[in-house]
KOLNU-582442 format. One record per residue: x, y, z of N, C-alpha, C, O in turn. Coordinates in steps of 0.001 Angstrom, whole numbers, padded with zeros to 6 digits, always signed. Layout:
# KOLNU-582442
XYZXYZXYZXYZ ...
END
This chain:
# KOLNU-582442
+149945+070382+030408+151133+069516+030467+151348+068931+031943+151429+069732+032874 +151424+067825+032133+151745+067186+033345+153085+067665+033716+153967+067808+032869 +153285+067959+035182+154508+068247+035704+155110+067137+036330+154486+066281+036957 +156269+067158+036162+157273+066206+036692+157114+065980+038292+156963+066886+039112 +157164+064915+038507+157082+064534+040067+158076+063991+040517+158737+063171+039879 +158378+064438+041902+159450+063719+042655+159411+063663+043975+158904+064626+044551 +159921+062554+044760+159643+062339+045975+161031+062538+046779+162107+062050+046432 +160794+063402+047999+161679+063984+048860+161488+063566+050382+160348+063548+050846 +162433+063275+051058+162342+062854+052450+162560+063993+053099+163670+064240+053571 +161553+064811+053202+161458+066013+053708+159952+066504+054425+158898+066379+053802 +159997+066947+055500+158499+067632+055891+158294+068979+055169+158794+070019+055597 +157577+068921+054114+157382+070225+053284+156198+071093+053843+155219+070649+054443 +156458+072406+053544+155576+073286+054186+155534+074341+053040+156588+074525+052432 +154323+075124+052643+153938+076191+051722+154843+077418+052030+154695+077889+053158 +155804+078047+051173+156385+078986+051546+158007+078826+051901+158755+079785+052091 +158319+077722+051942+159698+077297+052519+160371+076811+051264+159819+076313+050283 +161813+077063+051474+162597+076919+050079+163488+075581+050624+163996+075518+051744 +163563+074569+049628+164491+073382+050034+165298+073077+049013+164990+073112+047822 +166711+072668+049643+167639+072254+048874+167358+070911+048493+167046+070196+049445 +167378+070377+047413+167049+069108+046653+168343+068389+046685+169451+068925+046687 +168054+066932+046713+169277+065958+047078+170149+066085+045998+169889+066690+044959 +171384+065396+046309+172466+065399+045052+171747+064609+043787+171584+065156+042696 +171363+063330+044058+170732+062638+042813+169666+063460+042139+169631+063620+040919 +168896+063916+042888+167551+064533+042263+168260+066039+041562+167866+066507+040494 +169227+066577+042301+169667+067742+041670+170788+067593+040180+170974+068439+039305 +171302+066427+040291+171854+065928+038936+170921+065807+037958+171112+066388+036890 +169651+064959+038186+168720+064740+037236+168041+066185+036898+167777+066381+035712 +167804+066979+037626+166834+068304+037218+167950+069119+036418+167548+069716+035420 +169260+069210+036728+170003+069942+036098+170453+069480+034760+170440+070257+033805 +170877+068169+034641+171655+067787+033454+170527+066861+032400+170791+066587+031229 +169469+066536+032984+168621+065536+032346+167467+066444+031850+167200+066467+030648 +166655+067322+032898+165535+068163+032507+165885+069638+032229+165149+070477+031711 +167074+069786+032646+167852+071073+032350+166653+072197+032820+166081+072944+032026 +166454+072155+033984+165510+073091+034523+165926+074361+034710+167114+074462+035014 +165312+075348+034622+165662+076869+035073+165004+077429+036169+164048+076834+036667 +165419+078566+036634+164438+079278+037726+163414+079668+037314+163325+080506+036416 +162332+079065+037966+160994+079557+037701+160027+078554+037378+158814+078699+037530 +160756+077237+036799+159975+076034+035992+159214+075416+037555+159539+075601+038728 +158370+074826+037086+157500+074491+038079+157505+072807+038384+157372+072143+037356 +157602+072237+039303+157662+070662+039411+156730+070342+040609+156375+071266+041341 +156343+069144+040825+155744+068556+041812+156353+067802+042640+156985+066848+042184 +156316+068056+044197+157087+067128+044955+155799+066467+046090+154739+066987+046440 +156357+065244+046426+155716+064638+047681+156612+063806+048467+157674+063341+048051 +156097+063639+049684+157046+062989+050538+156601+061658+051316+157111+061186+052333 +155527+061181+050578+155008+059697+050900+154075+059919+052118+153620+058906+052649 +153722+061197+052647+152821+061161+053881+151483+061602+053384+150632+061891+054226 +151187+061691+052053+149901+061912+051460+149747+063360+050797+150295+064348+051288 +149076+063402+049813+149086+064670+049114+150380+065080+048510+151383+064378+048638 +150380+066444+047712+151483+066522+046892+151817+068199+047146+151070+068884+047845 +152783+068640+046621+152996+070071+046731+153715+070739+045606+154915+070555+045404 +153049+071429+044960+153515+072424+043921+154723+073159+044252+154677+073706+045354 +155804+073316+043580+157100+073674+043823+157610+074686+042694+157301+074456+041525 +158300+075679+042987+158875+076450+041996+160538+076407+041980+161195+076690+042981 +161046+076072+040891+162664+076046+041039+163194+077552+041483+162703+078537+040933 +164041+077668+042328+164399+078872+043092+165855+079213+042376+166069+080379+042045 +166740+078307+042165+168220+078405+042049+168603+077197+041565+168142+076149+042018 +169642+077254+040422+170109+075991+039713+171725+076671+039674+172136+077684+039108 +172478+075596+040578+173697+075613+040431+174515+074440+040151+173871+073422+039895 +175893+074340+040140+176543+073097+039661+176378+071986+040786+176371+070781+040534 +176238+072567+042135+176143+071734+043174+174739+071491+043798+174521+070587+044604 +173822+072360+043364+172500+072282+044215+171591+072903+043483+171985+073860+042817 +170099+072504+043419+169162+072859+042772+168185+072934+044182+168114+072015+044998 +167452+074235+044282+166616+074481+045095+165289+075029+044895+165201+076003+044148 +164333+074605+045392+162848+074940+044920+161865+075310+046412+161968+074806+047530 +161127+076139+046026+160137+077094+046948+158887+075984+046768+158639+075466+045679 +158300+075759+047729+156892+075186+047855+156025+076173+047787+156140+077094+048595 +154959+076192+046798+153847+077210+046411+152744+076783+047269+152332+077558+048131 +152186+075537+047106+150987+075190+047563+150898+073689+047921+151634+072860+047385 +150032+073393+048786+149774+071874+049139+148552+071528+048352+147565+072264+048371 +148602+070391+047641+147314+069808+047034+146801+068459+047697+147540+067494+047499 +145626+068227+048471+145685+066953+049172+145095+065853+047995+143980+065339+048096 +145839+065640+047099+145137+064747+046186+145504+063242+046844+146507+062976+047506 +144545+062448+046522+144541+061007+047062+144369+059994+045983+143203+059822+045630 +145047+059471+045541+144890+058182+044574+145028+056940+045051+145230+056043+044233 +144957+056658+046315+145001+055375+046867+143778+054673+046687+142717+055289+046581 +143839+053470+046646+142632+052449+046429+142154+052364+048043+142876+052387+049039 +140667+052257+047955+140097+052145+049244+140402+050399+049654+140405+049967+050806 +140614+049677+048560+140846+048212+048760+142437+047872+049376+143407+048299+048750 +142571+047305+050278+143896+047143+051011+144456+045849+050668+144144+044824+051273 +145388+045889+049577+146105+044725+049032+147507+044722+049558+148385+045583+049494 +147483+043284+050205+148901+043038+050675+149429+041947+049963+148834+040873+050044 +150470+042043+049264+150984+040968+048416+152324+040304+049237+153342+040905+049580 +152060+039170+049395+153168+038333+049660+153870+037711+048548+153127+037029+047841 +155062+037751+048199+155644+037279+046867+157025+036740+047249+157872+037363+047890 +157135+035508+046772+158540+034695+046845+159554+035633+045923+159274+035874+044749 +160798+036159+046579+161663+036710+045957+162323+035952+044661+162826+034841+044830 +162317+036468+043574+162698+035834+042376+163825+036751+041859+164097+037824+042397 +164507+036220+040698+165730+036799+040013+165500+038175+040009+164407+038682+040260 +166658+038869+039687+166914+040361+039698+165835+041215+039156+165025+041852+039829 +165938+041141+037445+165078+041949+036951+163315+041501+037149+162390+042312+037121 +163209+040271+037312+161562+039824+037599+161167+040333+038755+159994+040698+038836 +162057+040472+039911+161772+041072+041271+161439+042669+040910+160396+043246+041216 +162485+043207+040241+162160+044739+039975+160718+044906+039354+159938+045748+039799 +160408+044098+038343+159179+044235+037606+158077+044151+038443+157074+044824+038205 +158149+043355+039457+157054+042962+040410+156847+044049+041315+155714+044375+041670 +158142+044770+041805+157734+046026+042804+157215+046979+041940+156202+047589+042280 +157728+047193+040921+157427+048322+039985+155882+048255+039681+155164+049117+040189 +155428+047452+039021+153966+047091+038493+153018+046946+039709+151907+047474+039675 +153437+046239+040780+152555+046221+042079+152357+047619+042601+151249+047930+043040 +153322+048461+042586+153158+049704+043117+152450+050676+042170+151944+051679+042673 +152364+050481+040860+151704+051219+039962+150177+050799+040046+149261+051615+039946 +149972+049202+040274+148621+048960+040572+147975+049440+042002+146777+049232+042194 +148581+049928+042763+147827+050227+044012+148025+049177+045212+147189+049040+046105 +149104+048525+045141+149242+047536+046078+149456+048388+047524+149953+049510+047424 +149136+047943+048705+149396+048679+049910+150392+048186+050616+150909+048997+051384 +150930+046883+050607+151900+046489+051260+152478+045337+050122+151737+044812+049291 +153799+045078+050236+154706+044189+049584+155588+043526+050549+156373+044071+051324 +155344+042227+050392+156165+041330+051506+157156+040462+050747+156646+039509+050157 +158311+040588+050660+159120+039513+049937+159427+038522+050801+159785+038717+051963 +159271+037178+050145+159177+036030+050957+160109+035149+050567+160509+035233+049406 +160639+034145+051426+161930+033252+051138+160997+032005+051250+160387+031776+052294 +160907+031242+050199+159933+029975+050231+161142+028770+049978+162359+028891+049838 +160376+027723+049982+161168+026449+049765+161836+026468+048594+162990+026042+048571 +161254+026940+047484+161854+026905+046095+162542+028164+045621+163018+028262+044490 +162575+029085+046494+163318+030319+046200+164787+029907+045878+165400+029155+046635 +165345+030417+044732+166770+030142+044079+167615+031250+044394+168822+031089+044215 +167150+032487+044887+168059+033567+045319+168500+033393+046587+167727+033107+047501 +170001+033579+046777+170508+033640+047924+170085+034596+049058+169551+035665+048765 +170293+034268+050270+169817+035115+051386+170661+036352+051396+170137+037430+051675 +172070+036255+051078+172938+037321+050952+172552+038547+049686+172653+039769+049788 +172152+037847+048667+171762+038715+047749+170242+039412+048058+169978+040581+047777 +169508+038672+048552+168206+039191+049065+168375+040284+049933+167604+041229+049761 +169224+040367+050839+169470+041494+051837+170102+042723+051293+170024+043866+051743 +170769+042275+050200+171408+043511+049503+170376+044330+048497+170539+045480+048089 +169351+043505+048224+168427+044326+047227+167219+045046+047900+166284+045429+047196 +167219+045246+049317+166157+045667+049784+165934+047355+049521+164878+047880+049170 +167049+047946+049754+167285+049419+049469+166810+049696+048006+165976+050554+047719 +167452+048849+047090+167002+048993+045701+165571+048740+045484+164990+049554+044765 +165034+047966+045869+163451+047581+045758+162702+048889+046178+161649+049258+045658 +163357+049544+047168+162645+050789+047600+162733+051847+046696+161750+052572+046541 +163798+052049+046056+163880+052908+045054+163245+052712+043928+163007+053701+043235 +162812+051360+043472+162119+051114+042368+160544+051549+042569+159857+052085+041699 +160102+051192+043942+158690+051571+044430+158651+053156+044519+157527+053647+044415 +159603+053936+044678+159584+055171+044742+159573+055719+043203+158828+056673+042977 +160139+055327+042416+160243+055583+041200+158827+055469+040430+158318+056269+039645 +158384+054314+040864+156753+053947+040332+155975+054978+040899+155204+055592+040161 +156054+055260+042080+155088+056257+042749+155203+057555+041829+154168+057999+041331 +156408+058168+041590+156723+059337+040836+155982+059151+039438+155576+060151+038845 +155801+057856+038901+155301+057820+037416+153819+057786+037642+153066+058254+036788 +153448+057353+038548+151846+056845+038246+151167+057719+039048+149968+057452+039130 +151567+058774+039733+151075+059748+040530+150583+059450+042028+150035+060316+042710 +150819+058195+042459+150665+057956+044064+151456+058832+044781+152592+059101+044389 +150856+059440+046065+151719+060160+047077+151891+059356+048215+152473+059793+049208 +151409+058150+048154+151622+057469+049459+152531+056074+049139+151944+055153+048571 +153953+055911+049495+154567+054775+049360+154017+053504+049774+153567+053521+050919 +153928+052369+049134+153522+051213+049773+154348+050557+050949+155544+050851+050940 +154092+050054+051554+154861+049513+052622+155794+048471+052205+155319+047433+051744 +157027+048604+052302+157930+047282+051649+158730+046768+052816+159746+047326+053230 +158270+045797+053261+158628+044906+054562+159924+044336+054176+160265+044202+053001 +160576+044032+055097+162056+043204+055057+161681+041670+054828+160650+041237+055343 +162373+040971+054185+161870+039605+053753+162152+038795+054973+163036+038948+055816 +161068+037764+054871+160823+036791+055855+160437+035601+055323+159967+035497+054190 +160657+034453+056280+160311+033169+055691+158934+033035+055430+158175+033698+056136 +158392+032204+054426+156896+032334+053932+156051+031455+055302+154831+031486+055462 +156898+030801+056075+156352+029951+056833+155938+031044+058262+155057+030778+059079 +156664+032076+058284+156438+033013+059168+155351+033858+058895+154502+034136+059742 +155348+034278+057740+154404+035356+057180+152892+034923+057224+151970+035546+057751 +152832+033616+056501+151461+033041+056169+150245+033137+057406+149084+033497+057211 +150863+032697+058776+149932+032713+059820+149627+034212+060421+148717+034373+061233 +150390+035220+060000+150098+036483+060477+148965+037335+059662+148628+038465+060015 +148606+036890+058917+147611+037471+057879+146228+037420+058451+145727+036408+058940 +145559+038773+058336+144283+038729+059152+143231+039153+058205+142097+039184+058683 +143382+039537+056780+142529+039725+055834+141393+039342+055753+141323+038212+056236 +140094+039824+055254+138926+038970+055120+139092+037908+054039+138561+036804+054162 +139865+038257+052929+140106+037258+052017+141557+037004+051673+142284+037930+051312 +141944+035877+051772+143266+035280+051748+143515+034336+050668+143105+033182+050787 +144244+034765+049465+144402+033680+048248+145672+033416+048326+146565+034212+048614 +145810+031810+047960+147255+031452+047391+147186+030813+046170+146577+029792+045852 +148035+031701+045398+147918+031321+043835+148557+029863+043550+149734+029585+043778 +147531+028918+042981+148242+027659+042545+147534+027168+041299+146304+027138+041325 +148072+026845+040395+147715+026495+039003+146539+025335+039129+145703+025218+038233 +146533+024608+040133+145620+023599+040390+144567+023835+041566+144072+022914+042216 +144278+025244+041763+143652+025611+042834+141916+025250+042488+141513+024926+041371 +141125+025380+043604+139865+025044+043367+139096+026257+042916+138029+026101+042321 +139623+027571+043189+138828+028766+042629+139528+029282+041553+140633+028889+041180 +138796+030265+041005+139297+031148+040018+139160+032585+040720+138535+032633+041779 +139722+033777+040177+139860+034926+040544+138421+035534+040219+138178+036654+040666 +137494+034896+039502+136165+035587+039032+135195+034794+039955+134008+035116+039914 +135620+033698+040856+134327+032944+041481+134047+033935+042694+134722+034877+043111 +132835+033416+043123+132087+033958+044253+132771+033210+045376+132640+031986+045363 +133529+033796+046412+134062+033029+047361+133144+032742+048404+132258+033503+048793 +133412+031535+048866+132535+030954+050023+132669+031877+051321+133612+032659+051442 +131812+031758+052144+131726+032412+053357+130502+033708+053385+129460+033743+052732 +131010+034700+054341+130003+035658+054547+130088+036721+053681+130863+036653+052727 +129318+037821+053892+129153+038814+053052+130380+039923+053191+130521+040843+052386 +131080+039743+054111+132337+040365+054272+133188+040115+053039+133647+041021+052343 +133353+038895+052834+134092+038265+051716+133690+038658+050259+134427+038826+049287 +132363+038758+050352+131902+039274+048958+132082+040406+048406+132029+040680+047207 +132407+041409+049729+133085+042817+049576+134129+043025+050324+133938+043909+051160 +135326+042471+050344+136394+042676+051101+137012+043850+051139+137221+044267+050000 +137423+044617+052053+138239+045884+052306+139591+045334+052317+140452+046161+052015 +140015+044136+052589+141568+043887+052815+141704+042300+052165+140994+041356+052511 +142654+042255+051272+143016+040962+050558+144440+040757+050799+145210+041706+050646 +144878+039577+051173+146178+039074+051095+146333+038047+050131+145551+037099+050055 +147490+038230+049259+147725+037208+048004+149237+036598+048406+150200+037219+048856 +149134+035391+048141+150376+034786+048295+150761+034049+046888+150030+033354+046183 +152067+034391+046702+152341+034021+045163+153710+033519+045411+154444+034133+046186 +154108+032437+044802+155512+031436+044730+156451+032000+043973+156273+032992+043266 +157412+031426+044092+158758+031869+043114+158704+031008+041805+157608+030505+041556 +159707+030774+040960+159418+030277+039540+158803+028945+039427+157972+028618+038580 +159344+028126+040462+158617+026828+040749+157355+026710+041248+156739+025654+041107 +156796+027821+041918+155501+027806+042452+155702+027361+044225+156765+027094+044785 +154681+027384+044675+154381+027122+045875+154793+025366+046300+154465+024455+045540 +155328+025186+047234+155524+023754+047671+154324+023304+048278+153591+024046+048931 +154094+021990+048054+153079+021284+048752+152701+021429+050275+151569+021353+050753 +153975+021670+050984+154014+021954+052370+153491+023373+052592+152762+023618+053553 +153831+024250+051768+153482+025679+051928+151879+025901+051737+151159+026549+052496 +151452+025167+050463+149983+025345+050120+149254+024597+051269+148280+025205+051711 +149528+023423+051829+148768+022956+052981+148880+023968+054179+147844+024254+054779 +150056+024518+054556+150010+025520+055568+149230+026703+055200+148506+027145+056093 +149225+027326+054041+148260+028239+053742+146758+027786+053878+145975+028491+054516 +146372+026676+053313+144979+026271+053760+144587+026120+054983+143444+026471+055276 +145330+025641+055828+145142+025461+057197+144984+026801+058009+144470+026802+059128 +145506+028081+057319+145214+029479+057867+144411+030145+057070+144500+031365+056934 +143405+029296+056363+142293+030096+055568+142313+030646+054207+141392+031310+053730 +143565+030296+053513+143942+030725+052441+143042+029899+051345+142899+028692+051538 +142429+030514+050196+141877+029863+049222+142936+029581+048071+143580+030493+047552 +143082+028048+047662+143869+027807+046725+143317+028446+045144+142428+027785+044609 +143709+029428+044558+143259+030156+043487+144095+030150+042327+145272+030501+042405 +143509+029733+041135+144064+029457+039991+143993+030865+038960+143040+031641+039039 +144975+031047+038123+144934+031984+037110+144725+031738+035596+145346+032394+034760 +143728+030663+035228+143416+030016+034219+143977+029097+033975+144639+028531+034844 +143889+028551+032472+144528+027242+032157+146130+027368+031805+146738+026316+031604 +146821+028593+031726+148148+028720+031532+149074+028876+032693+148599+029344+033728 +150403+028526+032653+151195+028994+033694+151747+030235+033433+152384+030447+032401 +151495+031335+034554+152189+032488+034091+153555+032653+034772+153941+031980+035728 +154180+033548+034212+155718+033593+034812+155751+034434+036095+154817+035212+036290 +156666+034349+036912+156779+034766+038261+156564+036147+038344+156182+036608+039420 +156770+036973+037265+156734+038480+037364+155525+038719+036671+155156+039887+036791 +154662+037888+035872+153279+038101+035198+152438+037898+036170+151536+038735+036221 +152414+036935+037095+151351+036670+038007+150769+037630+038851+149552+037720+039006 +151756+038491+039507+151390+039529+040467+150390+040525+039812+149369+040889+040395 +150792+041008+038380+150230+042013+037782+148881+041556+037390+147938+042329+037556 +148667+040242+036828+147472+039671+036641+146389+039601+037743+145196+039876+037609 +147021+039187+038847+146154+038932+039986+145753+040355+040629+144586+040579+040953 +146721+041250+040788+146323+042614+041204+145306+043274+040390+144322+043791+040918 +145487+043280+039210+144460+044008+037974+143173+043366+038229+142274+044170+038479 +142870+042226+038233+141707+041327+038399+141124+041928+039922+139962+042331+039972 +141849+041957+040945+141252+042266+042447+140894+043580+042350+139833+043894+042890 +141686+044635+041647+141149+045896+041749+140152+046310+040787+139643+047429+040850 +139806+045349+039783+138770+045514+038733+137511+044789+039608+136388+045257+039421 +137634+043862+040388+136361+043233+041149+136072+044124+042406+134938+044536+042653 +137114+044384+043148+136757+044870+044496+137273+046401+044726+136825+047029+045685 +138187+046976+043868+138985+048041+044058+138584+049319+043156+137424+049559+042821 +139683+050093+042817+139342+051261+042211+139180+051419+040671+138763+052378+040022 +139635+050188+040271+139530+049836+038848+138037+050049+038372+137633+050469+037287 +137323+049634+039504+135479+049669+039110+135044+050789+039575+133851+050842+039875 +135769+051802+039731+134980+053057+040343+134900+053847+039056+135655+053721+038092 +133760+054776+039188+133736+055627+038003+134261+057004+038258+134247+057923+037440 +134779+057057+039621+135322+058466+039643+136557+058579+038968+137362+057660+038819 +136701+059983+038483+137967+060176+037953+139000+060538+038645+138803+061320+039575 +140157+060135+038415+141424+060661+039260+141639+062230+039025+141508+062921+038015 +142037+062549+040409+142173+063732+040603+143312+064308+039468+144389+063734+039307 +142915+065532+038702+143977+066002+037763+144670+067283+038390+144142+068068+039178 +145965+067338+037880+146714+068587+038201+146176+069974+037919+146074+070235+036720 +145870+070758+038628+145383+072054+038423+146176+073265+038341+145744+074414+038436 +147640+072824+038116+148459+073921+038220+149093+074449+036875+149765+075476+036784 +148758+073542+035787+149457+074007+034460+149540+075386+034268+150513+075857+033680 +148532+076177+034743+148218+077528+034182+148824+078428+035180+148692+079645+035049 +149496+077909+036194+149918+078800+037199+151492+079527+036867+151983+080326+037664 
END
């Protein structure tokens, strides 16, 4: 049986007892109804995970003792940087969640020409998006959180990217995600890819021209127009399959603590 996994903002060490936070205490006590001696898995986003045992359960606090460290690494060797224009609430939550599950390394929310979400609303959502990414890591087994950057203007972000391969998603683009991209052998086997995706109305002509001047390849996703929250899932899945760990035959590290 797979152990429940939880993120904690602590420097964890084997043999130490930790009081878990208020929200986690509420979940463990009232939802999972844990008892003393139950096993859980903890991670702190710094790599690896920690087998822990519930020590005490009270109305105000649940504590756990770390038993051992497991250096499990489920990160893709492909560094994927997603620059995505902010979209409406539920759609943006989906983008953050699914991108994290698909192994994205960095998420950069962008304010584009056709962004319809107000700057005030965007600022208020950053902490919420981080919570979505943490929950996705807990679910999918990642032990390292993707970097979630503060929102910036798309014109500021585009020139800063130094990836070997840079893609601007455009329904009229000259390339598809399955093409052999022009250039050097480095691009044939990139280690770092930056992806630019616009809001519901797409990237403006000015944004596409700016991206082209900075080496982005205008890339299409087939003959259909995908929703703003569908496009990142499709793009990241294909890139992981072509260049990342979806193409690896190595099995993911399995938990070995079920019998402990």
